[in-house]
C-alpha positions in Angstrom: -116.8 150.1 -11.8 -117.5 148.8 -8.3 -117.5 145.3 -9.6 -113.9 145.7 -11.0 -112.7 147.3 -7.7 -114.2 144.5 -5.7 -112.7 141.9 -8.0 -109.3 143.5 -7.9 -109.4 143.6 -4.1 -110.4 140.0 -3.9 -107.5 139.0 -6.2 -105.1 141.2 -4.2 -106.3 139.6 -0.9 -106.0 136.1 -2.4 -102.4 136.6 -3.7 -101.1 138.4 -0.6 -102.7 136.1 2.0 -102.0 132.7 0.5 -98.3 132.5 -0.3 -98.4 128.7 -0.5 -95.1 128.3 1.3 -94.7 127.1 4.9 -92.5 128.6 7.5 -89.8 126.7 9.3 -91.9 126.3 12.4 -94.7 124.8 10.3 -92.3 122.3 8.7 -90.9 121.3 12.1 -94.4 120.9 13.5 -95.2 118.6 10.5 -92.1 116.5 11.0 -92.8 116.1 14.8 -96.4 115.1 14.0 -95.3 112.5 11.4 -92.9 111.0 14.0 -95.6 111.0 16.6 -98.1 109.3 14.3 -95.6 106.5 13.6 -94.9 106.0 17.3 -98.6 105.8 18.1 -99.4 103.3 15.4 -97.5 100.8 17.5 -100.0 101.5 20.3 -103.1 100.9 18.2 -103.7 104.6 17.4 -104.1 105.8 13.8 -103.7 109.5 13.2 -106.8 111.0 11.5 -106.1 114.7 11.9 -103.4 117.1 12.9 -102.7 120.8 13.1 -101.5 123.5 15.4 -101.0 127.1 16.0 -98.2 129.6 15.4 -97.5 132.8 17.3 -97.0 134.8 14.1 -95.3 137.7 15.9 -92.6 135.4 17.3 -92.9 132.8 14.5 -93.0 130.0 17.1 -95.3 127.1 17.8 -97.8 127.7 20.6 -100.2 124.8 19.9 -99.7 121.3 18.4 -102.7 119.1 17.7 -103.3 115.5 16.8 -106.5 113.3 16.7 -106.3 109.5 16.6 -108.7 106.7 16.0 -108.4 103.8 18.4 -109.7 100.5 17.2 -108.8 98.5 20.4 -111.3 97.7 23.1 -114.1 100.1 23.9 -112.9 102.8 26.2 -114.1 103.5 29.8 -112.8 106.4 31.8 -109.9 104.3 33.2 -108.4 103.1 29.9 -109.2 106.4 28.1 -107.2 108.1 30.9 -104.3 105.7 30.3 -104.4 106.3 26.5 -104.5 110.1 26.8 -101.8 110.3 29.5 -99.5 107.8 27.6 -100.0 109.6 24.3 -99.3 113.0 25.9 -96.2 111.8 27.6 -94.9 110.3 24.3 -95.7 113.5 22.5 -93.9 115.7 25.1 -90.9 113.4 25.3 -90.6 113.4 21.5 -90.6 117.2 21.4 -88.5 117.9 24.5 -85.9 115.3 23.9 -84.5 117.2 20.9 -82.8 120.4 22.0 -83.0 121.8 18.4 -86.8 122.1 18.9 -86.3 124.9 21.5 -85.9 127.6 18.8 -89.3 126.6 17.3 -91.6 126.6 20.4 -92.9 129.5 22.4 -91.9 127.8 25.6 -89.3 125.0 26.1 -89.3 122.5 27.5 -92.8 122.3 26.0 -95.5 122.1 28.7 -98.6 120.0 28.4 -100.9 123.0 28.0 -99.9 123.5 24.3 -101.0 120.0 23.4 -104.4 119.4 21.8 -105.0 115.7 21.6 -108.1 113.7 20.9 -108.7 109.9 20.8 -111.8 108.6 19.2 -112.8 105.1 20.4 -115.2 102.6 19.0 -118.9 102.4 19.7 -120.6 99.3 21.0 -122.8 97.4 18.7 -125.8 97.3 21.0 -125.5 100.9 22.5 -126.5 99.5 25.9 -123.0 99.5 27.3 -121.5 102.5 29.1 -118.5 103.7 27.1 -116.3 106.7 26.3 -116.4 107.6 22.7 -113.9 110.5 22.8 -111.2 111.5 25.2 -109.5 114.9 24.7 -106.8 117.0 26.2 -106.9 120.7 25.6 -105.6 123.5 27.8 -104.5 121.0 30.4 -108.1 119.6 30.8 -108.9 116.0 30.1 -112.5 115.5 29.0 -114.3 112.1 28.6 -117.2 112.3 26.2 -120.0 110.0 25.0 -122.9 110.3 22.7 -124.9 107.7 24.7 -126.5 110.0 27.2 -130.0 111.2 26.3 -131.1 113.9 25.9 -128.0 114.8 23.9 -126.5 118.2 24.3 -124.7 118.7 21.0 -122.9 115.8 19.4 -121.3 114.6 22.7 -121.9 114.9 26.4 -119.0 115.3 28.9 -119.3 112.5 31.5 -116.1 113.3 33.4 -113.5 116.1 33.4 -110.2 116.5 35.3 -106.9 118.3 35.0 -104.1 116.7 33.1 -102.0 116.7 36.2 -104.7 114.8 38.1 -105.0 112.2 35.3 -101.2 111.8 35.3 -101.2 111.3 39.1 -104.0 108.7 38.9 -102.1 106.8 36.2 -98.8 107.0 38.1 -100.5 105.8 41.3 -102.9 103.1 39.9 -101.1 102.1 36.7 -102.8 100.9 33.6 -104.2 97.4 32.8 
């Protein structure tokens, strides 16, 4: 008897929680991410993952996420900073340039703190060179990560961290090569 009740509860949970249909905000997020992926391909970045978050009470987007693979030169802090700042600015301009997007986002114009971006760079062949393997932006913090440092703490070690605003200011002042 308990087996049947448990089985019925599992089926009820399955059919009520997985409707299979996406809401409007989800579809808008998917379209924005697809446009963003196409724009970034021209910059040598290939999207390998995407996602986001929805405030279900408001039915509005409160996080939008994309991860890219970069097959260009190995990244150091300076060119990783340029890549993440450029990507973030392209992403924000894409979203904020369309006034129709206002109805789908929790705040508009969309601020940088809802972006979750990651760029995975290439590793050196000899592993003797200093490099940044991943640069990420989350909650307005830019983190530069490597797996080169020993002893490793988890899969990556943060070698540098700064606010997104500081990264932008450095790029605006010093430019990118």
